C-alpha positions as CSV (number, residue, x, y, z in Angstrom):
1,X,11.6,4.8,-18.2
2,X,8.8,7.3,-18.4
3,X,7.0,8.7,-15.4
4,X,3.5,7.2,-14.7
5,X,0.8,9.8,-15.0
6,X,-2.4,9.9,-12.9
7,X,-4.7,11.9,-15.1
8,X,-7.4,13.3,-12.8
9,X,-8.0,16.7,-14.3
10,X,-7.0,19.5,-12.0
11,X,-5.6,16.8,-9.6
12,X,-3.3,15.2,-12.2
13,X,0.1,14.3,-10.9
14,X,3.1,12.1,-11.9
15,X,4.9,9.2,-10.3
16,X,8.6,9.5,-10.8
17,X,10.6,6.3,-10.5
18,X,14.4,6.7,-10.5
19,X,17.4,6.4,-8.3
20,X,19.6,8.7,-6.2
21,X,16.6,11.0,-5.7
22,X,17.0,11.4,-1.9
23,X,20.5,12.9,-2.3
24,X,19.0,15.4,-4.8
25,X,15.8,16.2,-2.9
26,X,16.2,19.9,-3.1
27,X,16.2,19.9,-6.9
28,X,13.2,17.6,-6.9
29,X,11.1,19.6,-4.5
30,X,11.9,23.2,-5.6
31,X,9.4,23.3,-8.5
32,X,6.5,22.6,-6.1
33,X,7.3,25.3,-3.5
34,X,5.5,28.6,-3.1
35,X,8.1,29.6,-0.5
36,X,11.2,27.8,0.6
37,X,9.7,26.1,3.6
38,X,8.6,22.5,3.8
39,X,7.3,20.2,6.5
40,X,8.7,16.7,6.6
41,X,7.1,13.9,8.6
42,X,8.9,10.6,8.8
43,X,9.7,7.8,11.2
44,X,12.8,7.3,13.4
45,X,14.2,4.4,11.4
46,X,14.1,6.2,8.1
47,X,15.6,9.4,9.5
48,X,18.4,7.5,11.1
49,X,19.5,6.4,7.6
50,X,18.5,9.3,5.3
51,X,18.3,12.5,7.2
52,X,21.9,13.6,6.6
53,X,21.6,12.8,2.9
54,X,18.5,14.9,2.2
55,X,19.4,17.6,4.7
56,X,22.5,18.6,2.7
57,X,20.5,18.7,-0.6
58,X,17.8,20.9,1.0
59,X,20.5,23.2,2.4
60,X,22.1,23.5,-1.0
61,X,18.9,24.9,-2.4
62,X,18.1,27.1,0.6
63,X,15.0,25.2,1.5
64,X,14.1,25.4,5.2
65,X,12.5,22.4,6.7
66,X,10.5,21.6,9.8
67,X,10.9,17.9,10.8
68,X,8.7,15.6,12.8
69,X,10.0,12.2,13.8
70,X,7.5,9.5,14.6
71,X,7.9,6.0,16.1
72,X,7.8,3.2,13.5
73,X,5.0,0.7,13.2
74,X,1.3,0.4,12.5
75,X,0.3,1.7,15.9
76,X,1.0,5.3,14.9
77,X,-1.9,5.2,12.4
78,X,-4.2,6.4,15.2
79,X,-6.2,9.4,16.4
80,X,-3.6,10.4,18.9
81,X,-0.8,10.7,16.4
82,X,-3.1,12.3,13.9
83,X,-3.8,15.0,16.5
84,X,-0.1,15.4,17.3
85,X,0.7,16.0,13.6
86,X,-2.0,18.5,13.0
87,X,-1.1,20.4,16.2
88,X,2.5,20.4,15.2
89,X,1.8,21.7,11.7
90,X,-0.3,24.6,13.1
91,X,2.2,25.4,15.9
92,X,5.1,25.6,13.4
93,X,3.2,28.1,11.2
94,X,2.3,26.1,8.2
95,X,0.2,28.0,5.6
96,X,-2.3,26.7,3.1
97,X,0.1,27.1,0.1
98,X,2.9,25.2,1.8
99,X,4.1,21.7,1.2
100,X,4.1,18.6,3.5
101,X,6.4,15.7,2.7
102,X,5.3,12.1,3.7
103,X,8.7,10.4,3.8
104,X,8.3,6.7,4.8
105,X,6.3,3.6,4.2
106,X,2.6,3.0,4.0
107,X,1.9,3.9,7.6
108,X,3.5,7.4,7.2
109,X,1.9,8.0,3.8
110,X,-1.6,7.1,5.0
111,X,-1.3,9.1,8.3
112,X,0.4,12.2,6.9
113,X,-1.8,12.3,3.8
114,X,-4.9,12.3,6.0
115,X,-3.5,15.0,8.3
116,X,-2.6,17.1,5.2
117,X,-6.2,16.8,3.9
118,X,-7.7,18.3,7.1
119,X,-5.1,20.9,8.2
120,X,-6.3,24.3,7.1
121,X,-8.9,22.3,5.1
122,X,-6.2,21.0,2.9
123,X,-2.4,21.5,2.4
124,X,-0.5,20.0,-0.5
125,X,1.7,17.0,0.2
126,X,4.1,14.8,-1.7
127,X,4.6,11.1,-1.1
128,X,8.2,9.8,-0.9
129,X,7.6,6.1,-0.2
130,X,10.5,4.1,1.2
131,X,9.2,0.5,1.1
132,X,8.5,-1.6,-1.9
133,X,4.9,-2.1,-0.8
134,X,4.3,1.6,-0.4
135,X,6.0,2.4,-3.7
136,X,3.6,0.1,-5.7
137,X,0.5,0.5,-3.7
138,X,-0.3,2.9,-0.8
139,X,1.5,6.0,-2.1
140,X,-0.5,5.9,-5.3
141,X,-4.1,6.9,-5.7
142,X,-4.8,9.2,-2.8
143,X,-6.2,6.9,-0.2
144,X,-5.3,8.2,3.2
145,X,-6.4,7.4,6.7
146,X,-6.0,5.9,10.2
147,X,-7.1,2.7,12.0
148,X,-9.7,2.5,14.7
149,X,-10.7,-0.2,17.2
150,X,-13.4,-1.2,14.7
151,X,-10.9,-2.0,11.9
152,X,-8.2,-0.9,9.5
153,X,-8.4,2.3,7.5
154,X,-12.0,3.0,8.4
155,X,-11.3,6.7,9.0
156,X,-9.8,8.8,6.3
157,X,-10.2,10.7,3.0
158,X,-9.3,10.6,-0.6
159,X,-6.5,13.1,-0.9
160,X,-4.3,13.0,-4.1
161,X,-0.7,14.1,-3.6
162,X,1.0,16.7,-5.8
163,X,3.5,14.0,-6.8
164,X,4.9,10.6,-5.9
165,X,8.7,10.4,-5.9
166,X,10.1,6.9,-5.9
167,X,13.8,6.3,-5.2
168,X,14.6,2.6,-5.7
169,X,17.9,2.9,-3.9
170,X,16.0,3.2,-0.6
171,X,15.0,-0.5,-1.1
172,X,18.6,-1.5,-0.4
173,X,18.0,-1.1,3.3
174,X,14.8,-3.2,3.4
175,X,15.0,-6.6,5.1
176,X,14.3,-9.6,2.9
177,X,11.0,-10.0,4.8
178,X,9.9,-6.5,4.1
179,X,10.9,-6.8,0.4
180,X,9.0,-10.0,0.0
181,X,6.0,-8.4,1.6
182,X,6.1,-5.7,-1.1
183,X,6.5,-8.3,-3.8
184,X,3.1,-9.8,-2.6
185,X,1.4,-6.5,-3.6
186,X,3.2,-6.6,-7.0
187,X,1.9,-10.1,-7.6
188,X,-1.6,-8.9,-6.7
189,X,-1.7,-6.6,-9.7
190,X,-1.0,-9.5,-12.1
191,X,-3.6,-11.6,-10.4
192,X,-6.4,-9.1,-10.5
193,X,-5.8,-7.3,-13.9
194,X,-2.9,-8.4,-16.0
195,X,-2.1,-12.0,-16.8
196,X,0.9,-10.9,-19.0
197,X,2.4,-9.2,-16.0
198,X,1.8,-12.4,-13.9
199,X,3.5,-14.4,-16.6
200,X,6.5,-12.0,-16.5
201,X,6.7,-12.3,-12.7
202,X,6.5,-16.1,-13.0
203,X,9.7,-15.9,-15.1
204,X,11.4,-13.0,-13.4
205,X,10.2,-13.1,-9.8
206,X,13.6,-14.6,-8.6
207,X,15.5,-11.7,-10.3
208,X,13.2,-9.2,-8.6
209,X,13.5,-10.8,-5.2
210,X,17.3,-10.9,-5.6
211,X,17.0,-7.1,-6.1
212,X,18.0,-6.8,-9.7
213,X,17.6,-3.1,-10.4
214,X,16.1,-3.3,-13.9
215,X,13.6,-5.9,-12.7
216,X,12.6,-3.7,-9.8
217,X,12.1,-0.6,-11.9
218,X,10.0,-2.5,-14.4
219,X,7.8,-4.1,-11.8
220,X,7.2,-0.8,-9.9
221,X,6.4,1.0,-13.2
222,X,4.0,-1.8,-14.3
223,X,2.3,-2.0,-11.0
224,X,1.8,1.8,-10.8
225,X,0.6,1.8,-14.3
226,X,-2.1,-0.8,-13.6
227,X,-3.2,1.0,-10.5
228,X,-3.2,4.4,-12.3
229,X,-5.5,3.1,-14.9
230,X,-8.0,1.8,-12.3
231,X,-7.8,5.0,-10.2
232,X,-8.4,7.2,-13.2
233,X,-11.5,5.3,-14.0
234,X,-12.8,5.2,-10.4
235,X,-11.0,7.7,-8.1
236,X,-13.3,7.3,-5.1
237,X,-13.9,3.6,-5.2
238,X,-17.5,3.5,-6.3
239,X,-16.9,0.4,-8.4
240,X,-13.9,-0.8,-10.3
241,X,-11.3,0.5,-7.8
242,X,-12.5,-2.0,-5.2
243,X,-10.8,-4.7,-7.4
244,X,-7.5,-3.4,-6.0
245,X,-8.5,-4.9,-2.7
246,X,-8.0,-8.5,-3.9
247,X,-7.0,-10.4,-0.8
248,X,-7.5,-7.4,1.5
249,X,-10.8,-8.5,3.1
250,X,-9.1,-11.6,4.3
251,X,-5.8,-9.9,5.0
252,X,-7.2,-7.0,7.0
253,X,-9.0,-9.5,9.2
254,X,-5.8,-11.4,9.8
255,X,-3.9,-8.2,10.6
256,X,-6.6,-7.1,13.1
257,X,-6.4,-10.4,14.9
258,X,-2.6,-10.1,15.2
259,X,-3.0,-6.7,16.7
260,X,-1.5,-4.8,13.6
261,X,1.9,-6.0,14.8
262,X,5.1,-7.4,13.2
263,X,3.6,-10.9,13.6
264,X,2.0,-10.2,10.2
265,X,3.2,-7.6,7.8
266,X,0.5,-6.0,5.5
267,X,1.9,-7.6,2.4
268,X,2.0,-11.0,4.1
269,X,-1.7,-10.6,5.0
270,X,-2.4,-9.7,1.4
271,X,-0.5,-12.7,0.2
272,X,-2.5,-15.1,2.3
273,X,-5.6,-13.2,1.4
274,X,-5.0,-13.5,-2.3
275,X,-4.5,-17.2,-1.9
276,X,-7.7,-17.5,0.1
277,X,-9.6,-15.5,-2.6
278,X,-8.3,-17.9,-5.3
279,X,-9.2,-20.9,-3.2
280,X,-12.8,-19.6,-2.5
281,X,-13.1,-18.7,-6.2
282,X,-12.1,-22.2,-7.2
283,X,-14.3,-23.9,-4.6
284,X,-17.3,-21.7,-5.7
285,X,-16.8,-22.6,-9.4
286,X,-15.8,-19.0,-10.4
287,X,-12.3,-19.9,-11.7
288,X,-10.6,-23.1,-12.9
289,X,-8.5,-25.2,-10.5
290,X,-5.6,-25.0,-13.0
291,X,-5.3,-21.2,-12.3
292,X,-5.4,-21.9,-8.5
293,X,-2.5,-24.4,-9.0
294,X,-0.5,-21.9,-11.0
295,X,-0.9,-19.3,-8.2
296,X,0.0,-21.9,-5.5
297,X,3.2,-22.8,-7.4
298,X,4.2,-19.2,-7.9
299,X,3.7,-18.5,-4.2
300,X,5.7,-21.6,-3.2
301,X,8.5,-20.9,-5.6
302,X,8.9,-17.4,-4.4
303,X,8.4,-18.2,-0.7
304,X,5.3,-16.1,-0.2
305,X,3.0,-16.8,2.8
306,X,-0.1,-18.6,1.6
307,X,-1.8,-20.1,4.6
308,X,-3.0,-18.9,8.0
309,X,-0.9,-21.5,9.7
310,X,2.1,-19.6,8.2
311,X,1.3,-16.9,10.8
312,X,0.6,-19.2,13.8
313,X,-0.4,-22.7,14.5
314,X,-2.8,-21.4,17.2
315,X,-4.6,-18.6,15.3
316,X,-8.0,-17.4,16.6
317,X,-10.9,-19.6,15.4
318,X,-12.5,-19.3,12.0
319,X,-15.7,-17.6,13.3
320,X,-13.7,-14.7,14.7
321,X,-11.9,-14.3,11.3
322,X,-15.2,-14.0,9.6
323,X,-16.5,-11.6,12.2
324,X,-13.5,-9.4,11.5
325,X,-14.3,-9.6,7.8
326,X,-17.7,-8.1,8.4
327,X,-15.9,-4.9,9.6
328,X,-14.5,-4.4,6.1
329,X,-15.3,-1.1,4.3
330,X,-16.8,-3.1,1.4
331,X,-19.7,-4.5,3.5
332,X,-23.0,-3.2,2.1
333,X,-26.5,-4.1,3.3
334,X,-24.8,-6.4,5.8
335,X,-23.2,-8.5,3.0
336,X,-19.5,-8.7,2.3
337,X,-18.5,-7.6,-1.2
338,X,-15.8,-10.1,-2.0
339,X,-13.2,-9.6,-4.6
340,X,-13.1,-12.9,-6.4
341,X,-11.4,-14.1,-9.6
342,X,-12.6,-15.8,-12.9
343,X,-9.0,-16.4,-13.9
344,X,-5.5,-15.1,-13.3
345,X,-5.8,-11.4,-14.4
346,X,-9.6,-11.2,-14.2
347,X,-11.0,-10.2,-10.8
348,X,-14.6,-9.2,-10.1
349,X,-16.8,-8.1,-7.1
350,X,-19.7,-10.1,-5.8
351,X,-21.7,-10.5,-2.6
352,X,-23.0,-13.9,-3.7
353,X,-20.4,-16.0,-1.9
354,X,-21.4,-18.9,0.3
355,X,-20.0,-18.2,3.8
356,X,-20.0,-21.9,4.4
357,X,-17.4,-22.2,1.5
358,X,-15.4,-19.3,3.0
359,X,-15.4,-21.0,6.4
360,X,-14.3,-24.3,4.9
361,X,-11.4,-22.7,3.0
362,X,-10.3,-20.8,6.1
363,X,-10.3,-24.0,8.1
364,X,-8.2,-25.7,5.5
365,X,-5.7,-22.8,5.7
366,X,-5.3,-23.0,9.4
């Protein structure tokens, strides 16, 4: 399977999708090095599993590495951990031509990519995503950042990596819940831009969720290819790239109200958010009810979260959910720019959505 290319002129890079990469990390990284020093930032869970494996490979190629181990979880996407990373990079003598490795899921990738963009006004970094969700979404396209008390990912930068290296073998250690969370982001791509891909998932979703290797490779490649096309057209989200946020305005609000905790994984929030987007689109007359029913059936068949009551029977009231939605990055002139759908595979952006309809759909989901 060919690498996926993100063609951004001088910032062009490739997404490599293969297996057994971690055990051969020295060979993978050597072409990117100006000197044989790298800075690896990961979380404790990942390092407990993979440190011995990549350490041997780096030693074999004479690559010295500085290692920073962070706690796992969304809470590290904060000012305090951002400051710790930058200070550590400077204290350990990083230079502008050196290389930082973000080795972990979406939290690590977002946080480390942001730190890399600001340290010495920019040090190159490579993404090695270790969850299905980060492999198909957050590691691709250069969005980096941290959360604040005002909302998710409101502080950050566009900072393209030198490469994205995807080893599908790391998915073997994911829990079924984490894997299904990543599948929700895969489905999102079919829903917003590619009905043929959705049709493929409708037939092959069970194979993918049972971790068939060929199905996983195909789905990751297709997802990354869809995202690459959109990112190339609109790198800094001035227009079309916002379509990638299908389900996210709803999902981020739900994540905030659950305290960015394991009560709701990001992909689960996106899953519920995509369903709410289709329900609002159908209720608003944007898309046919038959498409909504197809999506409902796919979610049910593949056991994806689709309603707010799947999180909790006593979730905060609807008005608080809508208040959180107004903290979304896509709010402009005090109006929410919703990602809605005309059909499966055709998303669009509009601020002309009746909040009364949104409230009603949210109430029905509770």
